[in-house]
MILOTI-66002 format. One record per residue (C-alpha): residue number from 1; z, y, x. Coordinates in steps of 0.25 Angstrom, whole numbers, plus 2048, in hexadecimal, padded with zeros to 3 digits. Layout:
BEGIN
[NUM,[Z,Y,X]]
...
END
This chain:
BEGIN
[1,[D60,9F2,4B7]]
[2,[D55,9EC,4AE]]
[3,[D4E,9F1,4A1]]
[4,[D48,9E9,494]]
[5,[D3F,9EF,48D]]
[6,[D36,9EC,481]]
[7,[D39,9ED,471]]
[8,[D44,9F9,473]]
[9,[D4C,A01,47B]]
[10,[D4B,9FC,48B]]
[11,[D57,9F5,48D]]
[12,[D5F,9F8,49C]]
[13,[D65,9E9,4A1]]
[14,[D6D,9E6,4AD]]
[15,[D72,9F4,4AD]]
[16,[D82,9EE,4B0]]
[17,[D7D,9E5,4BC]]
[18,[D86,9E8,4C9]]
[19,[D82,9EC,4D4]]
[20,[D89,9E3,4DD]]
[21,[D8C,9D6,4D7]]
[22,[D95,9CD,4DF]]
[23,[D8D,9C1,4E3]]
[24,[D99,9B8,4E3]]
[25,[D9D,9B5,4D6]]
[26,[D9A,9C3,4D3]]
[27,[DA4,9C9,4DE]]
[28,[DA2,9D3,4EA]]
[29,[DA3,9CC,4F6]]
[30,[DB1,9D4,4F9]]
[31,[DB6,9CE,4ED]]
[32,[DB1,9C0,4F0]]
[33,[DB8,9C0,4FE]]
[34,[DC6,9C8,4F7]]
[35,[DC5,9BA,4ED]]
[36,[DC2,9AE,4F9]]
[37,[DCE,9B7,501]]
[38,[DD6,9B6,4F4]]
[39,[DD3,9A9,4F0]]
[40,[DD2,9A1,4FF]]
[41,[DE3,9A0,4FE]]
[42,[DE2,999,4F3]]
[43,[DD8,98D,4F6]]
[44,[DE0,98C,503]]
[45,[DED,98A,4FC]]
[46,[DE6,97F,4F3]]
[47,[DE2,978,4FE]]
[48,[DEF,978,505]]
[49,[DF4,973,4F8]]
[50,[DFE,97E,4F5]]
[51,[DFB,980,4E5]]
[52,[E06,989,4E2]]
[53,[E02,992,4EE]]
[54,[DF2,991,4E9]]
[55,[DF8,995,4DA]]
[56,[E00,9A2,4DE]]
[57,[DF4,9A6,4E8]]
[58,[DE9,9A2,4DC]]
[59,[DF1,9AB,4D3]]
[60,[DF3,9B7,4DD]]
[61,[DE5,9B6,4E4]]
[62,[DDE,9B3,4D6]]
[63,[DE5,9C0,4D1]]
[64,[DDF,9C8,4DE]]
[65,[DD0,9C2,4DC]]
[66,[DD1,9C7,4CD]]
[67,[DD6,9D6,4D3]]
[68,[DCA,9D6,4DB]]
[69,[DBE,9CE,4D5]]
[70,[DC1,9D1,4C3]]
[71,[DBC,9E0,4BF]]
[72,[DC5,9E6,4B6]]
[73,[DBC,9F3,4B0]]
[74,[DB3,9F2,4BD]]
[75,[DBE,9F1,4C8]]
[76,[DC6,9E5,4CD]]
[77,[DD4,9E7,4CC]]
[78,[DD3,9E9,4DB]]
[79,[DCA,9F6,4DB]]
[80,[DD4,9FB,4CF]]
[81,[DDF,9FA,4D6]]
[82,[DD7,A02,4E3]]
[83,[DD1,A0C,4DA]]
[84,[DDF,A10,4D3]]
[85,[DE7,A10,4E1]]
[86,[DDB,A1A,4E5]]
[87,[DDB,A22,4D9]]
[88,[DEA,A23,4D9]]
[89,[DEB,A29,4E7]]
[90,[DE2,A33,4E3]]
[91,[DEA,A37,4D9]]
[92,[DF7,A37,4E1]]
[93,[DF2,A3F,4EC]]
[94,[DEC,A47,4E3]]
[95,[DDD,A46,4E6]]
[96,[DD7,A45,4D8]]
[97,[DDC,A51,4D4]]
[98,[DD3,A5C,4D2]]
[99,[DD5,A6B,4D2]]
[100,[DCB,A75,4D7]]
[101,[DC9,A7F,4E2]]
[102,[DC8,A89,4D7]]
[103,[DD4,A85,4CF]]
[104,[DDC,A85,4DC]]
[105,[DD9,A92,4DF]]
[106,[DD1,A90,4EC]]
[107,[DC2,A90,4E8]]
[108,[DB6,A8A,4F1]]
[109,[DA9,A91,4F2]]
[110,[DA1,A91,4E5]]
[111,[D97,A87,4EA]]
[112,[DA2,A7E,4EF]]
[113,[DA3,A72,4E6]]
[114,[DB2,A71,4E1]]
[115,[DB2,A63,4DB]]
[116,[DBB,A56,4D8]]
[117,[DBA,A48,4DD]]
[118,[DAE,A42,4E1]]
[119,[DA7,A4F,4DF]]
[120,[DAC,A53,4EA]]
[121,[DA4,A4D,4F3]]
[122,[D97,A53,4ED]]
[123,[D90,A61,4F1]]
[124,[D88,A6A,4E9]]
[125,[D7D,A71,4F3]]
[126,[D74,A7A,4ED]]
[127,[D65,A76,4F0]]
[128,[D58,A80,4F2]]
[129,[D53,A83,4E6]]
[130,[D49,A7B,4DF]]
[131,[D3F,A7E,4D5]]
[132,[D42,A88,4CC]]
[133,[D50,A83,4C8]]
[134,[D57,A8A,4D4]]
[135,[D61,A83,4DF]]
[136,[D64,A73,4DB]]
[137,[D71,A6F,4DE]]
[138,[D74,A63,4E9]]
[139,[D7D,A57,4E6]]
[140,[D82,A52,4F2]]
[141,[D8A,A46,4F1]]
[142,[D92,A45,4FF]]
[143,[D98,A38,4FB]]
[144,[D8B,A32,4F8]]
[145,[D82,A39,501]]
[146,[D79,A3E,4F5]]
[147,[D71,A4A,4EF]]
[148,[D6E,A4C,4E2]]
[149,[D6A,A57,4D8]]
[150,[D6D,A58,4CA]]
[151,[D65,A5D,4BD]]
[152,[D6A,A62,4AF]]
[153,[D5F,A5C,4A6]]
[154,[D5D,A5D,497]]
[155,[D58,A53,48F]]
[156,[D58,A50,47F]]
[157,[D5E,A42,47F]]
[158,[D5A,A34,47C]]
[159,[D64,A33,472]]
[160,[D58,A36,468]]
[161,[D4C,A2E,46E]]
[162,[D46,A22,46A]]
[163,[D47,A14,472]]
[164,[D38,A18,475]]
[165,[D3D,A24,47C]]
[166,[D48,A1E,482]]
[167,[D40,A14,487]]
[168,[D36,A1E,48F]]
[169,[D43,A26,494]]
[170,[D48,A1B,498]]
[171,[D3A,A17,4A0]]
[172,[D3B,A26,4A6]]
[173,[D49,A24,4AB]]
[174,[D46,A18,4B3]]
[175,[D39,A21,4B9]]
[176,[D42,A2A,4BD]]
[177,[D4A,A22,4C4]]
[178,[D41,A1A,4CA]]
[179,[D3B,A27,4CE]]
[180,[D48,A29,4D7]]
[181,[D47,A1B,4DB]]
[182,[D39,A1F,4E2]]
[183,[D3F,A2D,4E8]]
[184,[D47,A2B,4F7]]
[185,[D4F,A38,4F4]]
[186,[D59,A36,4E7]]
[187,[D5C,A29,4E1]]
[188,[D66,A2D,4D7]]
[189,[D66,A33,4CA]]
[190,[D72,A35,4C2]]
[191,[D71,A3A,4B2]]
[192,[D7D,A41,4AC]]
[193,[D7E,A43,49E]]
[194,[D8A,A4C,498]]
[195,[D8B,A4C,489]]
[196,[D96,A5A,487]]
[197,[D9A,A63,47C]]
[198,[D92,A6E,478]]
[199,[D9C,A7A,47A]]
[200,[D90,A84,472]]
[201,[D90,A8E,47C]]
[202,[D81,A8E,47C]]
[203,[D81,A90,46E]]
[204,[D8B,A9A,46E]]
[205,[D82,AA2,477]]
[206,[D76,AA2,46F]]
[207,[D7F,AA7,465]]
[208,[D84,AB1,46A]]
[209,[D77,AB5,46F]]
[210,[D70,AB2,462]]
[211,[D7B,AB6,456]]
[212,[D77,ABF,44B]]
[213,[D82,AC8,448]]
[214,[D7D,ACD,43B]]
[215,[D7C,ABC,437]]
[216,[D82,AB9,42A]]
[217,[D94,AB6,42C]]
[218,[D90,AA9,425]]
[219,[D87,AA6,42E]]
[220,[D8E,AA8,43A]]
[221,[D99,AA0,434]]
[222,[D90,A95,431]]
[223,[D8C,A94,43E]]
[224,[D99,A94,444]]
[225,[D9D,A88,43C]]
[226,[D92,A81,441]]
[227,[D94,A85,44E]]
[228,[DA1,A81,44F]]
[229,[D9F,A73,449]]
[230,[D91,A6E,44F]]
[231,[D95,A75,45C]]
[232,[DA3,A6B,45D]]
[233,[D9A,A60,45D]]
[234,[D8E,A64,465]]
[235,[D8A,A5E,473]]
[236,[D81,A61,47E]]
[237,[D7C,A57,489]]
[238,[D7A,A5A,498]]
[239,[D72,A51,4A0]]
[240,[D71,A50,4B0]]
[241,[D68,A49,4B9]]
[242,[D6E,A49,4CA]]
[243,[D65,A41,4D3]]
[244,[D69,A3F,4E1]]
[245,[D65,A37,4EE]]
[246,[D6C,A34,4FB]]
[247,[D6D,A3B,508]]
[248,[D66,A2F,50F]]
[249,[D59,A31,506]]
[250,[D5B,A40,506]]
[251,[D5B,A41,515]]
[252,[D4C,A42,51A]]
[253,[D47,A4A,510]]
[254,[D51,A55,50F]]
[255,[D4F,A54,51F]]
[256,[D3F,A57,51C]]
[257,[D44,A62,513]]
[258,[D4E,A69,51C]]
[259,[D58,A62,51C]]
[260,[D67,A66,516]]
[261,[D6B,A68,508]]
[262,[D5E,A6F,505]]
[263,[D56,A64,50B]]
[264,[D5C,A5A,503]]
[265,[D5B,A63,4F6]]
[266,[D4B,A65,4F8]]
[267,[D4A,A55,4FA]]
[268,[D50,A54,4EB]]
[269,[D49,A5E,4E7]]
[270,[D3D,A56,4E8]]
[271,[D43,A4C,4E1]]
[272,[D48,A55,4D7]]
[273,[D3B,A5A,4D4]]
[274,[D35,A4C,4D2]]
[275,[D41,A49,4C6]]
[276,[D3D,A53,4BD]]
[277,[D33,A4E,4B7]]
[278,[D39,A3F,4B5]]
[279,[D46,A44,4AF]]
[280,[D3B,A4E,4A5]]
[281,[D35,A3F,4A2]]
[282,[D44,A3B,49E]]
[283,[D44,A45,494]]
[284,[D4C,A51,49A]]
[285,[D46,A5D,496]]
[286,[D4D,A66,4A2]]
[287,[D50,A62,4B0]]
[288,[D59,A6E,4B9]]
[289,[D5F,A69,4C6]]
[290,[D6D,A71,4C6]]
[291,[D71,A7B,4D0]]
[292,[D7D,A7C,4D6]]
[293,[D82,A84,4CA]]
[294,[D7D,A7B,4C2]]
[295,[D83,A70,4C8]]
[296,[D91,A76,4C9]]
[297,[D90,A78,4B9]]
[298,[D8C,A69,4B5]]
[299,[D97,A65,4BF]]
[300,[DA1,A6E,4B8]]
[301,[D9E,A6C,4AB]]
[302,[D9F,A5D,4AE]]
[303,[DAD,A5F,4B0]]
[304,[DAF,A68,4A6]]
[305,[DA8,A69,49A]]
[306,[DAE,A75,495]]
[307,[DA8,A7E,49F]]
[308,[D99,A7C,499]]
[309,[D9D,A86,48F]]
[310,[D9F,A92,498]]
[311,[D93,A8D,4A3]]
[312,[D8A,A8D,497]]
[313,[D8C,A9A,492]]
[314,[D8E,AA0,4A0]]
[315,[D7D,A99,4A3]]
[316,[D79,A9F,494]]
[317,[D80,AAE,496]]
[318,[D7B,AB1,4A3]]
[319,[D6D,AB5,4A7]]
[320,[D6A,AAF,4B4]]
[321,[D6A,AA0,4B2]]
[322,[D62,A97,4BC]]
[323,[D5D,A89,4BA]]
[324,[D64,A7C,4BC]]
[325,[D72,A81,4B7]]
[326,[D73,A8C,4C2]]
[327,[D74,A9B,4C1]]
[328,[D73,AA8,4C9]]
[329,[D7C,AAB,4D4]]
[330,[D86,AB3,4CC]]
[331,[D87,AA8,4C1]]
[332,[D88,A99,4C9]]
[333,[D92,A90,4C6]]
[334,[D98,A8D,4D2]]
[335,[D99,A7F,4D7]]
[336,[DA8,A81,4DC]]
[337,[DAA,A81,4CD]]
[338,[DA4,A76,4C8]]
[339,[DAF,A6A,4CA]]
[340,[DBB,A69,4C2]]
[341,[DC8,A75,4C1]]
[342,[DD2,A6A,4BF]]
[343,[DD1,A5A,4C0]]
[344,[DDE,A53,4C1]]
[345,[DDD,A46,4C6]]
[346,[DD6,A3B,4BE]]
[347,[DDC,A31,4B6]]
[348,[DD8,A24,4B9]]
[349,[DD1,A24,4AA]]
[350,[DCC,A32,4AA]]
[351,[DC9,A3E,4B3]]
[352,[DCE,A4D,4AE]]
[353,[DC8,A59,4B2]]
[354,[DC8,A68,4AC]]
[355,[DCF,A65,4A0]]
[356,[DC6,A59,49C]]
[357,[DC7,A4A,49E]]
[358,[DBB,A40,4A0]]
[359,[DBB,A33,4A0]]
[360,[DAE,A2B,4A8]]
[361,[DA9,A1C,4A6]]
[362,[D9F,A15,4AE]]
[363,[D96,A0F,4A3]]
[364,[D91,A00,4A4]]
[365,[D84,9FC,4A1]]
[366,[D84,9F1,495]]
[367,[D7E,9E2,49B]]
[368,[D74,9E1,48E]]
[369,[D6F,9EF,492]]
[370,[D6E,9FD,48D]]
[371,[D62,A07,489]]
[372,[D5E,A13,48C]]
[373,[D65,A1E,486]]
[374,[D70,A14,483]]
[375,[D7C,A1E,48B]]
[376,[D7A,A28,481]]
[377,[D88,A23,479]]
[378,[D8F,A27,483]]
[379,[D89,A36,483]]
[380,[D8E,A37,474]]
[381,[D9B,A40,472]]
[382,[DA3,A3D,466]]
[383,[DAB,A48,468]]
[384,[DA8,A56,46A]]
[385,[DAF,A5B,477]]
[386,[DAE,A51,47F]]
[387,[DA2,A4C,48A]]
[388,[D9C,A40,48D]]
[389,[D91,A3E,499]]
[390,[D8A,A33,49F]]
[391,[D84,A32,4AC]]
[392,[D7A,A28,4B1]]
[393,[D79,A26,4C2]]
[394,[D6C,A1F,4C6]]
[395,[D69,A19,4D5]]
[396,[D5C,A16,4D7]]
[397,[D5B,A0B,4E2]]
[398,[D50,A0B,4EC]]
[399,[D46,A00,4ED]]
[400,[D4D,9F7,4F7]]
[401,[D5A,9F9,4F3]]
[402,[D54,9F5,4E5]]
[403,[D4E,9E7,4E9]]
[404,[D5A,9E4,4F1]]
[405,[D63,9E5,4E4]]
[406,[D59,9DD,4DA]]
[407,[D57,9D3,4E6]]
[408,[D67,9D2,4E8]]
[409,[D69,9D1,4D8]]
[410,[D5D,9C6,4D7]]
[411,[D62,9BE,4E2]]
[412,[D70,9BE,4DD]]
[413,[D6D,9BB,4CF]]
[414,[D62,9AF,4D4]]
[415,[D70,9A9,4DF]]
[416,[D7A,9A9,4D2]]
[417,[D6F,9A2,4C9]]
[418,[D6C,998,4D3]]
[419,[D7C,995,4D6]]
[420,[D7D,994,4C8]]
[421,[D72,989,4C7]]
[422,[D77,981,4D2]]
[423,[D86,981,4CD]]
[424,[D7F,97D,4BE]]
[425,[D82,989,4B8]]
[426,[D78,990,4AE]]
[427,[D75,99E,4AF]]
[428,[D7B,9A6,4A4]]
[429,[D73,9B2,49D]]
[430,[D7C,9BD,4A6]]
[431,[D76,9B4,4B0]]
[432,[D67,9B4,4AB]]
[433,[D68,9C3,4A9]]
[434,[D6C,9C7,4B5]]
[435,[D60,9BD,4BC]]
[436,[D58,9C4,4B3]]
[437,[D5B,9D3,4B5]]
[438,[D5D,9D0,4C5]]
[439,[D4C,9CC,4C4]]
[440,[D48,9D6,4BD]]
[441,[D4E,9E0,4C3]]
[442,[D48,9DB,4D1]]
[443,[D3A,9DC,4C9]]
[444,[D3B,9E9,4C3]]
[445,[D3F,9EE,4D3]]
[446,[D33,9E5,4D9]]
[447,[D2C,9EE,4CE]]
[448,[D2F,9FA,4D5]]
[449,[D38,A00,4CB]]
[450,[D48,A05,4CF]]
[451,[D55,9FF,4D0]]
[452,[D60,A0A,4CA]]
[453,[D6E,A0A,4CD]]
[454,[D76,A11,4C2]]
[455,[D83,A14,4BC]]
[456,[D86,A1C,4B0]]
[457,[D95,A23,4AC]]
[458,[D97,A2B,49F]]
[459,[DA4,A35,49E]]
[460,[DAB,A3B,493]]
[461,[DB3,A49,494]]
[462,[DBD,A50,48A]]
[463,[DC7,A5A,48A]]
[464,[DD2,A56,494]]
[465,[DDB,A57,485]]
[466,[DD3,A4D,47D]]
[467,[DD6,A40,47E]]
[468,[DCC,A39,488]]
[469,[DD0,A2B,484]]
[470,[DCB,A2E,476]]
[471,[DBF,A33,47C]]
[472,[DBB,A28,487]]
[473,[DBC,A1E,47D]]
[474,[DB1,A25,474]]
[475,[DA9,A22,480]]
[476,[DAC,A16,483]]
[477,[DA9,A12,473]]
[478,[D9C,A18,473]]
[479,[D98,A11,481]]
[480,[D9E,A03,47A]]
[481,[D92,9F8,477]]
[482,[D8A,A00,480]]
[483,[D90,A02,48D]]
[484,[D9E,9FF,494]]
[485,[DA5,A09,499]]
[486,[DAC,A09,4A6]]
[487,[DB8,A15,4A8]]
[488,[DB8,A17,4B5]]
[489,[DC6,A17,4B8]]
[490,[DCD,A1D,4C4]]
[491,[DBF,A24,4C6]]
[492,[DBE,A2D,4BB]]
[493,[DBB,A39,4C3]]
[494,[DB1,A33,4CB]]
[495,[DAB,A2F,4BE]]
[496,[DAB,A3B,4B7]]
[497,[DA3,A3F,4C4]]
[498,[D98,A35,4C2]]
[499,[D98,A36,4B2]]
[500,[D98,A46,4B0]]
[501,[D95,A4D,4BA]]
[502,[D85,A4E,4BE]]
[503,[D87,A4D,4CF]]
[504,[D80,A3F,4CE]]
[505,[D8C,A37,4D3]]
[506,[D8F,A29,4CC]]
[507,[D88,A1E,4D3]]
[508,[D90,A18,4DD]]
[509,[D88,A11,4E8]]
[510,[D8B,A03,4E4]]
[511,[D90,9FF,4D7]]
[512,[D9E,A03,4D3]]
[513,[DA7,A0B,4C9]]
[514,[D9D,A12,4C2]]
[515,[D93,A07,4C1]]
END
């Protein structure tokens, strides 16, 4: 990733570059071997003079090579076939259907998560008290071997900021990521923004506490009419940040802190304590690290936006609330109730959960580049009652890994340029841009800057009785001309977790469906 500054906003270029570019005519080694294996019989038939057989083999093997090489919406035909086979197997066997234990009449322990899909691999143990915020819920991804924590942020947004202010925030975000890269404990940070309908619960509770029964009838009628008109189109924004590190990075500092969950919590707390200042430099007004109850509420409202009204009313009307979204022992929201009650087998193009339907996309960065704050239109709600989310997952690569990556990119670019020059071909604009980007990236890493992997996911959620495709088309229209949205077909349930839930899941180890 490189940026170009000067007059006007900073432009980020090279964001859509593949992590693993093919060495042999853009093919991976496996694809190249399959192509050679399919092409060899054709060459043998031609060498033997069996022209009719060679023609037949050329047609058949050509179709096979096309199925292996030609991408269709991000995946070759062979990959589509394998994914479809696995998807249908899960549907037929009932593996992709979900019903909570409480709905089945066999509820488990209150602190035991009951979640579907990829969330079954995640545990949420409580760490020891952290500063004045009480206990912090740790996120233990047993599949990836990662430990993390999530905070709820309050921010005024960037929609009304000037180019100069956005430039400063962009530089500060880079400093935050650079600081993460210099730490040994964490290497990932995920930002999740949810634009949800404002149910008016906070205002109604305030009105109930401050309404004057002696107010004129006409004033009350006018106020109620304004509430019905303005409240129906009001939205509010939820912002979360999740940071995590690998088990390997945490093992030594955790052992020094006593080992176990408590040792890993203390190792993370040392990082969280210094991360608040970096986040506040980005305009964040408050950082509240979520307790187990707060995490359960964040996940529950992700699956069921309608649950936010009851939870908000409970927080505002009880007297003993604690920071981080938690509560006293009599009002804690249990992790066992965090997931959906019912989730039928997802369709290839959508995910249905607790009376709502969602469509999730990977947001592909434009080749000409983008600017800070350009994802804002994806959060612009067009119809009262719909919810939109955007999640950005960052991973800061270590100094050695970044150096190896930029050297490989530079070497690959030089090899391609030299080969074309030897064959008498001139470099085109794309080759020159690739070579220039590889050189600029190598210089930046050599100067001490960090190299960041990232992925962006977006989703839209509406009530199940609405026409989901119409609202999905509105999201695609908002991205048109700015980004390319790749609908994550056959993986909508996993994509929903990456796009709408603040658990830090969404960035694969290598470039895959979400990138």
